C-alpha positions in Angstrom: -78.3 102.7 -133.4 -78.7 99.3 -131.8 -75.1 98.6 -132.6 -73.9 101.7 -131.0 -75.9 100.9 -127.7 -74.2 97.6 -127.6 -70.9 99.1 -128.2 -71.7 101.5 -125.3 -73.0 98.7 -122.9 -69.7 96.7 -123.8 -67.6 99.8 -122.7 -69.4 100.3 -119.7 -69.1 96.5 -118.7 -65.3 96.9 -119.2 -65.0 99.5 -117.1 -66.7 97.8 -114.3 -64.6 94.7 -114.7 -61.5 97.0 -114.3 -62.6 98.4 -111.0 -63.3 94.9 -109.8 -59.8 93.7 -110.8 -58.4 96.3 -108.8 -60.4 95.2 -105.6 -59.3 91.8 -105.9 -55.6 92.7 -106.0 -55.8 94.9 -102.9 -57.6 92.1 -101.1 -54.8 89.4 -102.2 -52.0 92.0 -100.8 -54.1 91.9 -97.5 -54.4 88.1 -97.4 -50.6 87.7 -98.0 -49.7 90.1 -95.2 -52.1 88.3 -92.8 -50.5 85.1 -93.8 -46.9 86.4 -93.4 -47.9 87.7 -89.8 -49.4 84.5 -88.8 -46.3 82.6 -90.1 -43.9 84.9 -88.3 -46.2 84.5 -84.9 -45.9 80.8 -85.3 -42.2 80.9 -85.7 -41.7 83.1 -82.7 -44.0 80.6 -80.9 -41.6 77.7 -81.8 -38.9 79.6 -80.9 -40.2 80.2 -77.4 -41.0 76.5 -77.0 -37.5 75.4 -78.1 -35.9 78.1 -75.6 -38.2 76.6 -72.5 -36.4 74.0 -70.1 -37.7 70.6 -70.6 -38.6 68.2 -67.9 -36.5 65.1 -67.8 -37.9 62.0 -66.0 -36.1 59.2 -63.8 -36.7 56.2 -61.7 -35.9 55.0 -58.3 -32.2 54.1 -58.1 -31.0 56.3 -61.2 -28.3 59.0 -60.9 -28.6 62.1 -62.6 -27.4 65.9 -62.5 -29.5 69.0 -62.3 -28.1 72.3 -63.0 -24.8 73.3 -65.0 -21.4 74.6 -64.1 -21.1 75.8 -60.5 -24.8 74.9 -59.7 -24.6 71.2 -60.8 -25.8 68.6 -58.3 -25.7 65.0 -58.8 -28.9 63.2 -57.0 -29.6 59.5 -56.6 -33.3 58.6 -55.2 -32.6 55.8 -53.0 -36.3 55.3 -51.8 -39.9 56.2 -51.4 -42.0 55.0 -48.8 -45.5 55.9 -47.2 -46.2 56.0 -43.6 -49.2 56.6 -41.4 -47.1 58.4 -38.8 -43.6 59.1 -38.3 -41.6 59.7 -35.1 -40.3 57.6 -32.1 -41.8 55.6 -29.3 -42.9 58.6 -27.4 -43.4 61.4 -29.7 -44.9 61.3 -33.4 -46.7 63.0 -35.8 -49.8 61.9 -38.2 -50.4 63.4 -41.5 -53.5 65.0 -43.0 -53.4 62.3 -45.9 -50.3 60.1 -45.7 -46.7 60.8 -45.3 -44.5 60.2 -48.4 -40.9 59.8 -47.2 -38.2 59.9 -49.8 -34.5 59.1 -49.2 -31.7 60.3 -51.5 -28.1 61.0 -51.9 -26.9 64.5 -53.0 -23.3 65.2 -54.3 -22.3 68.9 -55.2 -20.3 68.7 -58.4 -19.8 72.4 -58.7 -17.1 74.6 -57.6 -18.7 76.3 -54.8 -20.6 75.6 -51.7 -24.4 74.5 -52.2 -27.2 75.4 -49.9 -29.4 72.2 -49.2 -32.7 73.2 -48.3 -36.3 71.7 -49.1 -37.3 74.6 -51.4 -35.8 72.8 -54.5 -38.2 69.8 -54.1 -41.6 69.2 -54.5 -44.0 66.2 -54.8 -46.4 66.1 -58.0 -49.5 64.2 -58.2 -50.8 62.8 -61.6 -53.0 65.9 -62.1 -50.2 68.5 -61.7 -50.9 69.3 -58.0 -47.6 70.3 -56.3 -46.9 69.5 -52.5 -44.2 71.2 -50.5 -42.0 69.2 -48.1 -43.6 69.3 -44.5 -40.7 70.6 -42.6 -42.3 70.0 -39.2 -42.7 66.2 -39.8 -39.1 66.2 -40.9 -38.2 66.9 -37.1 -40.1 63.8 -36.1 -38.6 61.9 -39.0 -35.1 61.9 -37.3 -36.6 59.7 -34.3 -37.9 57.3 -36.6 -35.7 53.8 -36.8 -37.5 52.8 -40.3 -35.7 55.8 -41.8 -31.9 56.2 -42.5 -31.0 59.7 -42.7 -31.8 63.2 -41.5 -34.5 65.5 -42.9 -33.3 68.4 -45.3 -33.6 71.5 -43.9 -30.7 73.7 -44.2 -27.0 72.9 -44.5 -24.0 73.9 -46.7 -22.5 71.1 -49.0 -19.1 71.9 -50.2 -17.6 71.1 -53.6 -17.0 67.4 -54.1 -18.8 66.3 -51.0 -21.9 64.0 -50.7 -24.9 63.7 -48.0 -27.9 61.7 -47.5 -31.0 63.6 -46.9 -34.8 62.9 -46.4 -37.8 64.7 -47.7 -41.4 64.2 -45.9 -44.7 65.0 -47.8 -48.1 65.0 -46.7 -50.0 64.0 -49.8 -53.5 62.3 -50.6 -53.3 58.4 -49.8 -53.5 56.3 -52.9 -52.1 59.0 -55.6 -49.4 58.2 -57.9 -46.5 60.6 -57.1 -43.3 62.2 -58.6 -40.6 64.0 -57.0 -39.6 67.5 -58.8 -36.4 68.7 -58.4 -35.7 72.2 -59.8 -32.2 73.7 -60.5 -31.0 75.5 -57.8 -28.6 78.3 -59.2 -30.1 81.9 -59.1 -29.4 82.2 -62.8 -29.9 78.6 -63.8 -32.4 78.0 -66.4 -31.7 74.2 -66.7 -33.9 71.5 -67.4 -36.6 70.2 -64.2 -36.2 66.7 -63.4 -38.7 64.3 -62.0 -38.4 61.0 -60.5 -41.3 58.6 -60.8 -42.2 57.3 -56.8 -45.3 55.3 -57.7 
């Protein structure tokens, strides 16, 4: 009888072990599926990051091209100065912070006319804050003898032609600034360019 009891007990133990093995197999399948899903999500995220345009950095005096094909514009940032006011002898304007005045040359390398406006440009500080061009101050800059060129407002630049333009930004004093230039084409997903202004 004792022997029989031991056999019976062993049989029950074996049965329990069988059930446990089945649960372990199901858990293993679920874990594998989760790992495959995580790997797939990671691959999709890496693909999206690869597809995103990158930001290319330049220095004052560098010549570089923004955009592609018919929307390609060549830039050379000539100078960047700060002023406590801009204007002439009789009329001038003062900033809330300090005026950052950027002079640059643009060349249309595309095959179609290009609309030059201040919308494609912004000043960016070390924390990523963005500042639009001060178009009102741009009116006064044309009367300022210290600045060679006219403020960028709106003009058409035909293929193969160049023009000088000035951008004026009202920015906090003492900040390290960069000029950010975005591609101008409606469907252009090219890289953004930034120029270190100091």
